[in-house]
C-alpha positions in Angstrom: 0.0 0.0 0.0 1.3 3.5 -0.8 0.4 6.7 0.9 -0.2 9.6 -1.5 -0.1 13.1 0.0 -3.1 15.2 -1.0 -1.6 18.4 -2.2 -4.0 20.6 -0.3 -5.1 20.7 3.3 -8.1 22.3 4.9 -7.6 25.1 7.4 -9.5 23.9 10.4 -13.2 23.6 9.6 -13.1 26.6 7.3 -13.7 26.5 3.6 -10.1 27.6 3.0 -7.8 25.1 1.4 -4.0 25.4 1.6 -1.1 23.9 -0.3 0.4 21.0 1.8 3.6 22.8 2.5 3.8 26.3 3.9 6.8 28.8 4.1 8.2 29.6 7.4 9.6 33.2 7.4 11.7 33.3 10.5 15.2 32.6 8.9 14.7 35.7 6.7 14.7 38.0 9.7 16.9 36.8 12.5 20.5 38.1 13.1 21.7 35.7 10.4 19.2 37.1 7.9 20.0 37.2 4.2 19.9 40.4 2.1 16.4 41.6 1.7 16.4 40.9 -2.1 17.1 37.3 -1.3 14.2 37.1 1.1 11.9 38.6 -1.4 13.1 36.2 -4.0 12.5 33.3 -1.6 8.9 34.4 -1.0 8.3 34.8 -4.7 9.7 31.3 -5.5 7.3 29.9 -2.9 4.4 31.7 -4.5 5.5 30.5 -7.9 5.4 26.9 -6.6 1.8 27.2 -5.3 2.6 27.8 -1.7 -0.3 29.9 -0.3 0.4 30.0 3.5 3.3 32.0 4.8 4.0 31.8 8.5 5.6 34.7 10.5 5.5 36.4 13.8 5.9 39.9 15.3 9.0 38.5 17.0 10.7 37.3 13.9 13.3 40.0 14.1 16.8 40.7 15.6 15.5 42.4 18.8 12.8 44.8 20.1 14.1 47.7 18.0 13.5 45.5 14.9 10.0 44.2 15.8 7.7 43.2 12.9 10.6 42.9 10.5 9.4 39.7 8.9 5.8 40.8 8.6 6.9 43.9 6.7 9.2 41.9 4.5 6.4 39.5 3.6 4.1 42.4 2.9 6.7 44.0 0.6 7.2 40.7 -1.3 3.5 40.2 -1.8 3.2 43.8 -3.0 6.0 43.3 -5.5 4.8 39.9 -6.8 3.5 40.0 -10.3 1.0 37.2 -9.9 -2.3 36.8 -8.1 -2.0 36.8 -4.3 -5.6 36.9 -3.4 -5.5 33.3 -2.3 -2.4 33.7 -0.2 -2.7 33.7 3.6 -0.3 35.1 6.0 -0.2 33.6 9.5 1.4 35.7 12.2 1.8 35.4 15.9 2.1 37.6 19.0 3.1 37.1 22.5 6.9 36.8 22.5 9.3 39.6 23.1 12.9 39.9 21.8 14.9 41.9 24.4 18.5 42.0 23.3 17.8 39.2 20.9 16.5 36.8 23.6 13.0 35.2 23.6 10.6 36.0 26.5 6.8 35.6 26.9 4.4 38.4 27.2 0.7 37.5 27.5 -0.4 40.9 28.8 -3.7 41.8 27.2 -2.6 45.4 26.7 0.6 44.3 25.0 -1.4 41.8 22.8 -3.9 44.5 21.8 -1.0 46.8 20.8 0.9 44.1 18.9 -2.2 42.9 17.0 -2.7 46.4 15.8 1.0 46.7 14.9 0.9 43.4 13.0 -2.2 44.5 11.1 -0.4 47.7 10.0 2.9 45.8 9.2 0.9 43.5 6.9 -0.6 46.4 5.0 -3.4 47.6 7.2 -6.0 47.0 4.4 -7.5 43.6 5.2 -7.8 41.4 8.4 -4.8 39.4 9.5 -5.6 36.0 7.8 -4.5 33.9 10.8 -3.3 35.4 14.1 -1.8 32.9 16.6 -1.0 33.4 20.3 2.7 32.5 20.2 3.0 30.8 23.6 1.0 30.9 26.9 2.3 33.2 29.5 1.8 31.7 33.0 1.4 35.3 34.4 -2.0 35.6 32.7 -4.9 33.3 32.1 -5.6 31.9 28.6 -8.9 33.8 28.7 -7.2 37.1 29.5 -4.6 36.7 26.8 -7.0 35.6 24.1 -9.7 38.2 24.8 -7.8 40.8 22.7 -7.8 38.3 19.8 -11.6 37.9 20.2 -12.0 41.6 20.2 -9.8 41.9 17.1 -11.9 39.4 15.2 -15.1 41.3 16.1 -13.3 44.6 15.0 -12.3 43.1 11.7 -8.5 43.1 12.4 -8.3 39.3 12.4 -10.0 36.7 10.3 -8.9 33.4 12.0 -7.3 32.6 15.3 -4.8 29.9 16.2 -2.6 28.9 19.2 1.1 27.9 19.5 3.0 25.8 22.0 -0.3 24.8 23.7 -1.3 21.6 25.6 -4.7 20.0 25.0 -6.1 21.5 28.2 -4.9 25.0 27.1 -6.4 24.5 23.6 -9.7 23.7 25.3 -9.5 26.8 27.4 -8.7 28.9 24.3 -11.7 27.5 22.4 -14.0 28.7 25.2 -12.9 32.3 24.4 -12.7 32.4 20.6 -12.9 30.0 17.7 -9.6 28.3 17.1 -8.7 26.8 13.7 -5.0 25.8 14.2 -2.4 24.6 16.6 1.4 25.3 16.0 3.6 23.1 18.2 7.1 21.7 17.7 7.0 18.3 15.8 9.8 16.5 13.9 11.4 13.0 13.9 13.4 13.8 17.1 10.6 15.7 18.9 7.5 13.4 19.0 5.7 14.9 21.9 2.5 15.7 19.9 2.2 11.9 19.3 2.1 11.2 23.1 0.6 14.4 24.7 -2.7 14.1 22.9 -2.4 17.3 20.9 -2.2 15.7 17.4 -5.0 13.2 18.3 -7.1 16.1 19.6 -6.5 18.2 16.4 -7.6 15.3 14.3 -10.7 14.6 16.3 -11.7 18.3 16.5 -10.9 19.3 12.9 -8.0 21.6 13.8 -5.0 22.1 11.5 -1.7 21.1 13.1 1.3 23.3 11.9 4.6 21.6 13.0 7.2 24.2 13.7 10.9 23.2 13.3 9.7 20.2 11.1 13.2 19.3 10.3 14.5 19.5 13.8 16.3 22.9 13.7 19.7 23.8 12.4 21.7 21.2 14.3 19.4 18.3 13.4 19.2 19.4 9.8 22.9 19.0 9.5 22.7 15.5 11.0 19.9 14.2 8.7 22.3 13.1 6.0 24.1 10.9 8.5 20.9 8.9 9.4 21.6 6.0 7.1 18.1 4.7 6.8 16.8 8.1 5.8 19.7 8.9 3.5 19.4 5.5 1.7 15.6 5.9 1.3 16.0 9.5 0.0 18.6 8.3 -2.5 16.3 5.5 -3.7 13.4 8.0 -4.2 15.6 10.7 -5.8 14.8 13.4 -3.2 16.6 15.1 -0.5 16.6 13.8 3.1 14.7 17.0 3.9 11.9 16.5 1.4 11.6 12.8 2.7 11.2 13.9 6.3 8.5 16.5 5.3 6.7 13.7 3.3 6.8 11.6 6.5 5.2 14.4 8.4 2.5 14.8 5.8 1.8 11.1 5.9 1.4 11.2 9.7 -2.0 12.9 9.5 -4.2 14.7 7.1 -4.5 17.6 9.5 -0.7 18.3 9.4 0.6 21.1 7.3 4.4 21.6 7.9 6.0 25.1 7.8 9.7 24.6 7.0 11.7 27.8 7.2 13.7 29.0 4.2 16.0 31.9 3.4 16.9 30.8 -0.1 14.7 30.0 -3.1 16.2 26.6 -3.6 15.3 25.6 0.0 11.5 26.2 -0.4 11.7 24.6 -3.8 13.2 21.5 -2.2 10.6 21.4 0.5 7.7 21.7 -1.9 8.9 18.4 -3.6 7.8 16.6 -0.5 4.1 17.0 -1.4 4.7 14.6 -4.4 6.6 11.9 -2.5 4.7 8.6 -2.1 5.6 6.4 0.9 4.7 2.7 1.3 3.8 1.6 4.7 7.2 0.0 5.1 9.0 3.2 4.0 6.9 5.2 6.4 7.9 2.8 9.2 11.6 3.0 8.2 11.6 6.8 8.7 9.4 6.6 11.8 11.9 4.3 13.5 15.1 5.7 12.2 15.3 8.5 14.7 13.7 6.8 17.7 16.4 6.5 20.3 
């Protein structure tokens, strides 16, 4: 039996369908960011290939003085693109701060109201934010307090859809009592299998929520190690794809609610990631990848 990936995925229970691979914008705005022209070219390549979900955050920047950098870059790239972008969704996040380049949580309702407005403006200020996600729960505030600004922003026409990130099942349930939730963005890759055991992936499947794995290839250190995992390297060679595309195909085969968001800062990187949507895995091949990184 072969598993064939459907090239599109539904966003929650909405009528919106998305290409099976999204573009993660973070690498284009951190301290190691490429030239702006390269970032724009990367976004344009993704659009050329049919990608219609771009994931960003207000905190994808170098530090607090640089806040909303990635959102502004994505908006500029969309403005400069010669093709139709009416079907492209930009998903952003709020709730993290970047003091001196570090990462800290801030679930203050007042802060979130301000950053939602700033994200709305950074993304053009002409239409609602397609998908706004609470970046990570802040233990200093209740889920209800932190998500009330998102509910208000939906009612005010600043946000279209709402998602959460780095949430447990119980926290997702609390969030859904405040505002409709369409997606969950948690870490998931061959080395980080927590969503398989903590109930989040199962909950998303049962409740019709889209699961967006962040760091789907395991981060910079793991990415460099992938070629050294013999079972994965051998299978990738047999299929004529990169080890990265193979791992993304494995994630896609895990569940129809999964839509990976691999980061990219070069056009060839997102081009390689998109190939994963065409990869077919037999049950045996799927198990080979599944077991190759289990310690």
